C-alpha positions in Angstrom: -72.2 67.9 -92.5 -70.5 68.9 -89.2 -71.0 72.3 -87.7 -67.9 74.5 -87.1 -68.2 73.8 -83.4 -68.5 70.0 -83.8 -65.7 69.9 -86.4 -63.4 71.9 -84.0 -64.1 69.3 -81.3 -63.4 66.4 -83.5 -60.1 67.9 -84.7 -58.9 68.3 -81.1 -60.2 65.0 -80.1 -58.1 63.4 -82.8 -55.0 65.4 -81.7 -55.6 64.2 -78.1 -56.0 60.5 -79.3 -52.8 60.8 -81.3 -50.6 61.7 -78.4 -51.4 58.7 -76.3 -48.2 56.8 -76.1 -47.6 53.2 -77.0 -44.6 50.9 -76.5 -42.8 49.1 -73.7 -43.3 49.9 -70.0 -41.6 48.8 -66.8 -43.3 46.2 -64.6 -46.1 47.6 -62.5 -43.9 47.6 -59.4 -42.1 50.6 -60.9 -43.9 53.9 -61.1 -41.9 56.8 -62.3 -42.9 60.5 -62.2 -42.6 61.9 -64.8 -43.1 58.9 -67.1 -40.0 58.6 -69.4 -40.4 59.2 -73.1 -39.1 55.9 -74.2 -38.5 52.6 -72.4 -36.9 49.6 -74.1 -36.7 46.3 -72.1 -33.5 44.3 -72.7 -32.4 40.7 -72.3 -30.2 39.8 -69.4 -30.0 40.6 -65.7 -31.1 43.9 -64.3 -30.3 45.6 -61.1 -31.0 44.8 -57.5 -31.4 47.5 -54.9 -28.3 46.5 -52.9 -25.9 45.9 -55.8 -24.7 49.4 -56.7 -21.5 50.1 -54.8 -19.7 52.9 -56.5 -19.8 55.8 -59.0 -17.5 56.2 -61.9 -17.4 59.7 -63.5 -16.3 60.4 -67.0 -14.2 63.2 -68.3 -15.5 66.7 -67.4 -18.3 65.3 -65.3 -19.2 67.0 -62.0 -21.1 64.8 -59.6 -24.7 65.9 -59.6 -26.7 66.5 -56.5 -28.2 63.1 -55.7 -31.0 61.6 -53.6 -30.7 59.6 -50.4 -29.8 56.3 -52.1 -27.2 57.5 -54.6 -25.6 60.2 -52.5 -23.9 57.7 -50.2 -22.1 55.9 -53.0 -18.3 56.6 -53.1 -16.4 57.4 -56.3 -14.1 54.7 -57.6 -12.9 54.5 -61.2 -11.4 51.0 -61.0 -14.3 48.8 -59.9 -16.1 47.2 -62.9 -19.3 45.7 -61.2 -22.1 47.4 -59.2 -21.1 50.7 -60.8 -23.1 53.8 -61.7 -21.2 55.4 -64.6 -21.8 59.1 -65.5 -20.7 60.4 -68.8 -21.1 63.4 -71.0 -21.4 62.7 -74.7 -22.3 64.9 -77.8 -23.2 62.2 -80.4 -26.6 61.0 -81.6 -26.8 58.3 -79.0 -28.4 60.8 -76.6 -31.4 63.2 -77.1 -30.7 66.6 -78.5 -32.4 68.2 -75.5 -30.2 70.0 -73.0 -32.1 68.1 -70.3 -32.3 64.7 -72.0 -30.5 61.6 -70.9 -30.1 57.9 -71.6 -30.2 55.5 -68.7 -29.0 51.9 -69.3 -29.4 49.3 -66.6 -27.8 45.9 -67.2 -26.0 43.2 -65.4 -25.9 44.9 -62.0 -24.7 48.2 -63.2 -26.1 51.4 -64.6 -24.9 54.1 -67.1 -26.3 57.6 -67.5 -25.3 59.5 -70.6 -26.2 63.1 -71.4 -25.1 66.2 -73.2 -24.6 68.2 -70.1 -25.0 68.3 -66.3 -28.8 68.8 -66.3 -29.3 65.6 -68.2 -27.1 63.7 -65.8 -29.0 65.2 -62.9 -32.4 64.1 -64.3 -31.1 60.6 -65.1 -30.0 60.3 -61.5 -33.5 61.3 -60.4 -35.0 58.6 -62.5 -32.6 56.0 -61.2 -33.2 57.1 -57.6 -37.0 56.5 -58.1 -36.3 53.0 -59.6 -34.1 52.1 -56.7 -36.7 53.2 -54.2 -39.3 50.9 -55.9 -36.8 48.1 -56.0 -36.2 48.5 -52.3 -39.9 48.9 -51.3 -41.2 46.1 -53.5 -38.1 43.7 -53.2 -38.1 43.5 -57.0 -35.1 43.8 -59.4 -35.1 46.6 -61.8 -35.2 44.9 -65.2 -32.5 45.3 -67.8 -33.7 48.3 -69.8 -32.7 51.4 -71.8 -34.6 54.6 -70.8 -34.3 57.5 -73.4 -35.8 60.6 -72.0 -36.3 64.3 -72.6 -38.9 67.0 -71.7 -41.9 67.9 -73.8 -41.7 71.5 -72.4 -38.4 73.2 -71.7 -39.6 75.6 -69.0 -41.5 73.7 -66.3 -42.2 76.1 -63.4 -44.4 76.2 -60.3 -45.5 79.2 -58.2 -44.7 80.0 -54.6 -47.2 82.7 -53.4 -46.4 84.0 -49.9 -48.7 87.1 -49.9 -50.7 86.0 -47.0 -48.4 83.6 -45.1 -44.9 82.4 -44.8 -43.6 78.8 -44.3 -40.3 78.1 -42.6 -37.2 78.4 -44.6 -36.6 74.7 -44.1 -39.9 73.9 -45.8 -38.9 75.9 -48.8 -35.5 74.1 -49.0 -37.4 70.7 -48.7 -39.8 71.8 -51.4 -36.9 72.6 -53.8 -35.6 69.0 -53.2 -39.1 67.7 -53.8 -39.6 69.7 -57.1 -36.2 68.6 -58.4 -37.2 65.0 -57.8 -40.0 65.4 -60.3 -37.9 67.4 -62.9 -39.5 70.8 -62.3 -36.8 73.3 -63.4 -38.2 76.7 -62.3 -40.1 78.5 -59.5 -41.8 81.9 -59.8 -41.6 83.2 -56.2 -44.3 85.9 -55.6 -43.1 88.1 -52.7 -45.5 91.0 -52.3 -44.5 92.3 -48.9 -42.7 89.1 -47.7 -39.2 90.2 -48.9 -37.2 92.5 -46.6 -36.6 95.2 -49.2 -33.6 97.4 -48.7 -34.3 100.3 -51.0 -38.0 100.6 -50.0 -37.9 99.1 -46.5 -41.4 100.4 -45.6 -42.9 97.8 -48.0 -41.3 94.7 -46.4 -43.3 93.1 -43.6 -41.5 92.7 -40.2 -41.3 88.9 -40.6 -40.2 89.0 -44.3 -37.5 86.8 -45.7 -34.2 88.7 -46.0 -32.5 89.2 -49.3 -29.5 87.1 -48.2 -31.8 84.3 -47.1 -33.5 84.3 -50.4 -30.3 84.4 -52.4 -29.1 81.4 -50.5 -32.2 79.5 -51.3 -31.8 80.6 -55.0 -28.3 79.2 -55.1 -29.5 75.9 -53.5 -32.1 75.6 -56.1 -29.8 76.3 -59.0 -27.5 73.5 -57.9 -30.6 71.3 -58.4 -31.3 72.8 -61.9 -34.1 75.0 -60.6 -34.3 78.7 -61.5 -36.0 80.9 -58.9 -37.3 84.1 -60.5 -39.2 86.8 -58.6 -42.7 88.1 -59.1 -43.3 91.6 -57.8 -46.9 92.8 -58.5 -46.8 96.0 -60.5 -49.6 98.1 -61.8 -52.5 96.3 -60.1 -52.5 94.1 -56.9 -50.5 96.8 -55.3 -52.2 97.0 -52.0 -49.1 95.7 -50.2 -47.4 99.0 -51.3 -50.1 101.5 -51.6 -51.6 100.6 -48.2 -48.8 102.8 -46.7 -49.5 106.5 -46.4 -46.1 107.3 -47.8 -47.3 105.9 -51.3 -50.8 107.3 -51.3 -49.8 110.0 -53.9 -49.0 107.2 -56.4 -52.5 105.7 -56.3 -54.6 106.0 -59.5 -57.6 106.6 -57.2 -56.8 108.3 -53.9 -59.5 106.3 -52.1 -58.4 102.9 -53.4 -55.0 101.1 -52.9 -55.3 98.6 -55.6 -53.6 100.3 -58.6 -50.6 102.5 -59.3 -51.0 105.5 -61.6 -49.1 104.4 -64.7 -48.1 108.0 -65.6 -46.8 108.9 -62.2 -43.0 108.8 -62.4 -42.8 107.9 -58.7 -44.5 104.6 -59.6 -41.4 103.5 -61.5 -39.0 104.8 -58.8 -40.7 102.6 -56.3 -41.2 99.6 -58.6 -37.7 99.6 -59.9 -36.3 99.8 -56.4 -38.4 96.7 -55.5 -37.3 94.9 -58.7 -33.7 95.6 -57.9 -34.0 94.1 -54.5 -36.0 91.2 -55.8 -33.3 90.5 -58.4 -30.6 90.7 -55.8 -32.6 88.1 -53.8 -32.6 85.8 -56.8 -29.1 86.4 -58.4 -28.4 85.2 -61.9 -31.9 84.0 -62.5 -33.5 84.3 -65.9 -36.9 86.1 -65.5 -38.6 89.0 -63.8 -42.3 88.5 -63.5 -43.9 91.9 -63.4 -47.5 90.9 -62.7 -49.9 93.3 -64.5 -53.1 91.4 -64.2 -56.6 92.5 -63.1 -55.8 96.3 -63.4 -59.1 98.1 -63.0 -60.0 101.7 -62.6 -57.0 103.4 -64.3 -57.4 106.2 -66.9 -59.4 108.3 -64.5 -56.9 110.4 -62.6 -55.7 113.8 -63.8 -52.5 112.4 -65.1 -54.0 109.6 -67.2 -57.1 111.1 -68.7 -55.5 112.6 -71.8 -53.7 109.3 -72.8 -56.8 107.3 -72.0 -58.8 109.4 -74.3 -56.3 109.1 -77.1 -55.1 105.5 -76.8 -57.7 103.9 -74.5 -56.9 102.2 -71.2 -55.1 99.5 -73.3 -52.6 102.2 -74.2 -52.0 103.0 -70.5 -51.4 99.4 -69.7 -49.0 99.0 -72.6 -47.2 102.2 -71.5 -46.6 100.7 -68.1 -45.6 97.4 -69.6 -43.0 98.9 -71.9 -41.4 100.8 -69.0 -41.1 97.8 -66.8 -39.9 95.6 -69.7 -37.3 98.0 -70.7 -36.0 98.0 -67.1 -36.0 94.2 -67.0 -34.0 94.0 -70.3 -31.5 96.6 -69.0 -30.9 94.4 -66.0 -30.5 91.1 -67.9 -33.9 89.7 -67.1 -36.7 88.5 -69.4 -40.0 90.0 -68.3 -43.1 87.9 -67.8 -46.6 89.5 -67.9 -50.0 88.2 -67.1 -51.9 88.7 -70.3 -55.6 89.3 -69.3 -55.7 93.1 -69.6 -55.0 93.4 -73.3 -57.5 90.7 -74.0 -60.0 92.4 -71.7 -59.7 95.8 -73.5 -60.1 94.0 -76.8 -63.4 92.4 -75.6 -61.9 88.9 -75.7 -60.9 87.9 -72.2 -64.3 86.5 -70.9 -64.6 84.2 -73.9 -61.1 82.7 -73.3 -62.4 80.9 -70.2 -66.1 80.6 -71.0 -67.0 77.0 -71.9 -70.2 78.1 -73.5 -68.6 80.3 -76.2 -68.8 78.3 -79.4 -66.3 78.4 -82.3 -68.6 80.6 -84.3 -69.0 83.0 -81.4 -65.3 83.0 -80.7 -64.6 83.7 -84.3 -66.9 86.7 -84.4 -65.4 88.0 -81.2 -61.9 87.7 -82.6 -63.0 89.4 -85.8 -63.8 92.4 -83.7 -61.1 92.1 -81.1 -58.1 91.2 -83.3 -58.0 94.6 -85.1 -57.9 96.3 -81.7 -54.9 94.2 -80.6 -53.2 94.5 -84.1 -53.7 98.3 -84.0 -51.4 98.4 -80.9 -49.1 95.6 -81.9 -46.0 97.8 -82.2 -46.5 98.7 -78.5 -46.5 95.1 -77.3 -42.9 94.6 -76.0 -41.1 91.9 -78.0 -38.8 90.9 -75.2 -41.8 89.9 -73.0 -43.3 86.5 -72.3 -47.1 86.8 -72.3 -48.5 84.3 -69.7 -51.8 83.0 -71.0 -53.5 82.0 -67.8 -56.5 79.8 -67.7 -57.6 77.7 -64.7 -60.1 75.5 -66.6 -59.5 72.7 -69.1 -58.5 75.6 -71.4 -59.9 74.0 -74.6 -62.2 76.9 -75.3 -62.0 78.0 -78.9 -61.2 81.6 -77.9 -58.4 80.5 -75.6 -56.8 78.6 -78.4 -57.2 81.5 -80.8 -55.4 83.7 -78.2 -52.5 81.3 -78.2 -52.4 81.3 -82.0 -52.6 85.2 -82.1 -49.4 85.4 -80.0 -47.7 83.0 -82.3 -48.8 84.8 -85.5 -47.9 88.1 -84.0 -44.3 87.0 -83.2 -44.9 87.3 -79.4 -43.6 84.7 -77.0 -46.3 83.0 -74.9 -46.4 80.5 -72.1 -49.4 79.0 -70.3 -50.4 79.1 -66.7 -52.7 76.6 -65.0 -53.5 76.2 -61.3 -52.6 73.6 -58.7 -55.9 74.0 -56.8 -58.9 76.0 -56.4 -59.0 78.9 -53.9 -60.4 77.0 -51.0 -59.3 77.4 -47.4 -58.6 73.8 -46.6 -58.6 71.6 -49.7 -59.6 71.9 -53.3 -63.3 71.2 -54.0 -62.5 69.5 -57.3 -59.7 67.5 -58.9 -57.1 69.6 -60.6 -55.0 67.0 -62.3 -57.4 66.8 -65.3 -57.3 70.6 -65.7 -53.5 70.7 -65.5 -53.2 67.8 -68.0 -55.6 69.4 -70.5 -53.9 72.8 -70.6 -50.3 71.6 -70.5 -51.0 69.1 -73.3 -52.7 71.8 -75.3 -49.6 74.0 -75.0 -47.5 71.1 -76.2 -49.7 70.6 -79.1 -49.5 74.3 -80.1 -45.7 74.3 -79.8 -45.6 76.4 -76.6 -42.5 75.5 -74.6 -43.2 77.0 -71.2 -45.7 76.2 -68.3 -46.4 77.7 -64.9 -48.5 75.9 -62.3 -49.8 78.6 -60.0 -50.5 78.1 -56.3 -52.4 81.1 -55.3 -52.6 82.1 -51.5 -55.9 83.9 -51.8 -57.6 81.5 -49.3 -54.2 80.4 -47.8 -54.5 76.7 -47.6 -51.4 74.8 -46.3 -48.8 74.6 -49.1 -48.9 70.8 -48.7 -52.4 70.8 -50.3 -50.9 72.1 -53.5 -48.5 69.2 -54.0 -50.8 66.9 -55.8 -51.4 69.6 -58.5 -47.7 70.6 -58.6 -46.6 67.0 -59.2 -49.3 66.7 -61.9 -47.8 69.7 -63.7 -44.3 68.0 -63.5 -45.8 64.8 -65.0 -47.6 66.3 -67.9 -45.1 69.1 -68.8 -42.3 66.6 -69.0 -44.2 63.6 -70.5 -47.2 65.2 -72.3 -49.5 62.5 -73.6 -47.8 59.6 -71.9 -50.3 58.7 -69.1 -54.0 58.7 -68.5 -55.3 60.3 -65.3 -56.0 56.9 -63.6 -52.4 55.9 -64.4 -51.1 59.1 -63.0 -53.1 58.6 -59.8 -51.5 55.2 -59.1 -48.0 56.7 -59.8 -48.6 59.7 -57.6 -49.6 57.5 -54.7 -46.7 55.2 -55.0 -44.2 58.0 -55.5 -45.6 60.1 -52.7 -46.2 57.5 -50.1 -45.0 54.0 -51.2 -46.3 51.0 -53.1 -48.6 49.8 -50.2 -50.7 53.0 -50.5 -51.7 52.8 -54.2 -55.1 51.4 -53.3 -56.3 54.9 -52.1 -57.3 56.1 -55.6 -60.5 57.6 -54.3 -59.1 59.3 -51.3 -58.6 62.9 -52.6 -61.9 62.8 -54.4 -63.7 61.9 -51.1 -61.8 64.5 -49.2 -62.7 67.2 -51.8 -66.3 66.3 -51.5 -66.3 66.8 -47.7 -64.4 70.0 -48.2 -67.0 71.3 -50.6 -69.7 71.1 -47.9 -67.4 72.9 -45.4 -66.6 75.7 -47.9 -70.1 76.3 -49.2 -71.8 76.1 -45.8 -69.6 78.7 -44.1 -70.2 81.2 -46.9 -73.7 81.6 -45.5 -74.5 84.3 -43.0 -75.7 83.1 -39.5 -79.2 84.5 -40.2 -79.3 82.5 -43.4 -78.3 79.3 -41.6 -80.8 79.9 -38.8 -81.6 77.4 -36.0 -84.4 74.8 -35.6 -87.6 76.3 -34.3 -89.1 73.8 -31.9 -92.5 75.5 -32.2 -92.4 74.7 -35.9 -90.5 71.4 -36.1 -89.3 70.4 -39.6 -89.0 73.9 -41.1 -85.3 74.1 -40.6 -84.8 70.7 -42.1 -86.9 71.6 -45.1 -84.8 74.7 -45.7 -81.6 72.7 -45.4 -82.7 69.5 -47.0 -79.9 69.4 -49.6 -77.3 70.2 -47.0 -78.5 67.5 -44.7 -78.2 65.0 -47.5 -74.7 66.2 -48.3 -73.8 66.1 -44.6 -75.0 62.5 -44.4 -72.9 61.6 -47.4 -69.9 63.4 -45.9 -70.3 61.4 -42.6 -70.2 58.2 -44.6 -67.2 59.3 -46.6 -65.4 60.4 -43.5 -65.6 56.9 -42.1 -63.8 55.7 -45.2 -61.3 58.6 -45.4 -60.3 58.4 -41.8 -59.7 54.6 -42.0 -57.7 55.1 -45.2 -55.5 57.9 -43.7 -54.9 55.8 -40.6 -53.9 52.8 -42.7 -51.7 54.8 -45.1 -49.9 56.5 -42.2 -48.8 53.1 -41.0 -47.7 51.9 -44.4 -46.2 55.1 -45.9 -42.5 55.0 -46.7 -42.4 58.8 -47.0 -44.4 62.0 -46.7 -46.0 61.1 -43.5 -46.4 64.8 -42.6 -48.7 65.1 -45.7 -50.9 62.4 -44.3 -50.9 63.9 -40.9 -52.1 67.2 -42.3 -54.8 65.5 -44.4 -55.9 63.7 -41.2 -56.1 67.0 -39.3 -58.0 68.7 -42.1 -60.3 65.7 -42.5 -61.1 65.6 -38.7 -61.7 69.4 -38.6 -63.9 69.8 -41.7 -66.2 66.9 -40.8 -67.3 68.9 -37.7 -69.4 71.0 -40.1 -71.3 68.0 -41.4 -71.7 66.7 -37.9 -73.1 70.0 -36.7 -75.7 70.1 -39.6 -76.8 66.5 -38.8 -77.0 67.3 -35.0 -79.2 70.4 -35.6 -81.3 68.2 -37.9 -81.8 65.8 -35.0 -83.2 68.6 -32.8 -85.7 69.6 -35.5 -88.5 67.3 -34.2 -91.5 67.4 -31.9 -90.2 64.1 -30.2 -88.8 65.3 -26.8 -86.5 62.2 -26.5 -85.0 62.7 -30.0 -84.7 66.4 -29.4 -82.7 65.8 -26.2 -80.4 63.5 -28.0 -79.9 66.1 -30.7 -79.1 68.8 -28.1 -76.4 66.5 -26.8 -75.1 65.8 -30.3 -74.9 69.6 -30.9 -72.9 70.1 -27.8 -70.6 67.2 -28.6 -70.0 68.6 -32.1 -69.1 72.1 -30.7 -66.5 70.5 -28.4 -65.2 68.4 -31.3 -64.7 71.7 -33.3 -62.6 73.2 -30.6 -60.4 70.1 -30.3 -59.9 69.6 -34.0 -59.3 73.4 -34.6 -56.4 73.4 -32.0 -55.0 70.2 -33.6 -55.1 71.7 -37.1 -53.3 74.9 -36.0 -50.7 72.7 -34.3 -50.1 70.7 -37.4 -49.9 73.7 -39.6 -47.4 75.4 -37.2 -44.9 72.6 -37.8 -44.3 74.0 -41.3 -45.7 77.5 -41.5 -46.1 80.6 -39.4 -49.7 81.0 -38.4 -49.8 84.6 -37.2 -48.3 88.0 -38.2 -46.3 90.1 -35.7 -48.2 92.8 -33.9 -46.6 95.6 -35.8 -47.7 94.3 -39.2 -49.5 96.9 -41.3 -52.9 95.4 -42.1 -53.6 94.8 -45.7 -57.3 94.0 -45.8 -58.9 93.5 -49.2 -61.2 91.0 -50.8 -59.0 87.9 -50.5 -60.4 85.4 -48.0 -57.0 85.1 -46.3 -56.6 88.9 -46.0 -59.4 89.3 -43.4 -57.3 88.4 -40.4 -53.5 88.3 -39.6 -53.7 84.7 -38.2 -55.4 81.5 -39.0 -58.7 82.5 -37.6 -59.8 83.8 -41.0 -60.6 80.1 -41.7 -63.3 80.0 -39.0 -65.0 83.4 -39.4 -68.2 81.6 -40.1 -68.0 79.4 -37.0 -67.0 82.4 -34.8 -70.1 84.2 -36.0 -72.5 81.2 -35.8 -71.4 79.2 -32.8 -72.2 81.8 -30.1 -75.8 81.8 -31.5 -75.9 78.0 -31.2 -74.7 78.2 -27.6 -77.4 80.8 -26.7 -80.0 78.7 -28.4 -78.9 75.6 -26.4 -79.2 77.6 -23.2 -82.7 78.8 -24.2 -83.7 75.2 -24.6 -82.5 74.6 -21.0 -80.0 72.2 -22.2 
């Protein structure tokens, strides 16, 4: 007889197996992202890349925004061949989804049918990708019918600009890129990077103006992307409370993390920021109010009485009701990170702990559910509770949380993450994590997804794209592709068909990055230097790191060759490859330094001298590659704050400096010691 835990896993394994799609597919030359729901190959001629000559629009059709291939086609309603026909229909021949479409390709023409403009837009995105592949592989698109609709209706990604800003052009280009993959929403987290009008002290000197942001929002809307603002509220408020003018609103006078939820001035400030953020994103659907990781409230003189009567959960819900009421009055649906209610019910840790069994989770929920239920009338019903989990998210307690929202009549969405909080690259592959949680949401009937892209360690936004595109794939086409299949499609769509061989590239880059990230977390005194009076002791201490450095050096040879080859063969996104090359060249200097120091750790004078030279060479390589990395970054993002920026230092890695030098704090502390050591050795 199966235990509860094993039975639980079998049930979900069966669910996972049942969603793997079967049926016809396009020839391997064609790799669409997202994978369409249904493809039916037909008899007859298909469509060559050069054949389409014109567009014919049906009644009440507005020409959608199109990609580079389709946008050049003129409109002509009289030509009968080489035509892309666009038509709005309301019958059963098209999916019921507002974003669904039917694309028919046959005899040198194409027809896209949909219920509304969004469906026509997405049908054009699919056709554009097919035409790209036809051009790049010199193959005809086969005669086929593609019937398509999204698994999740709200497919959003996260722009987090708390620690850096990219150029406005990069944001515009990013909107085009997201639309290409059928993402339909962005949660734009401002913190102090919006030039607030009502509370101008909060906005950083280099912040985006409200007018600039409103223009970007309109640009996105024409591409069926809704940009909604996120302005952190109760916690994560250092960008506001760092200013002396707001100190009186702190829960703890000595800490700038949290507002006091019972200070009326808290709401005067927050509501002003919300109003400006909504004006910067006009006519959008949501207002994300944050609300996560709120620690230390319930202690100030204003809060003690309520904390004693209703607990800290009562204080959190009081704040949440106030901001949700404001959002509703202004025509926005509030979104709220959901961790604090779960935390105060003793449930949060178990929702992301892989070691919590079904039995343990059940027992925890037997204790925690009554706490939540006792306050259920105070949970705002107009709010979306964002269940965030950055693991595979199949923990029994996480699933029970999703079910509790459903059973309680509360609307929930899920949030996964595009990458780990590493300064250069992720240290693991995120596509499997994204796939797992998004497909779990689909299985449980949840219709909304957010793929976060946190700026805590402030990697270049380009490094998030593999995760963001994965979220687009699996939120539209849940259960359609395996991870290896997705990897091939990602490489072809991102760079072109001649680059699909590089299926191990990111995994290898992540492995090198892991050594870089973990090594520079060490203090200089913990790293130490070879003691020539006691040769071998340093190498014994760093035996595992020397092994990883040697492995990284071998991987670097492969990754550098692949990146150089892909850069020659790529049809698109060459900047992405240029950035990966700069990161690759920079992060390998850490492995090279470890290996060079290991060479010095010997009693052989000749080998020691060779090691000293290798150390010196590696230090020079670091300076060269660091300058190159900054130069490549600066083509898309601003790499330093203005001098009059009010510093906002707290525990985030990227918050330690106002320029990119936060990435090399370890080197700046350790390298001078290495140079002195070389001098001492008379090198």
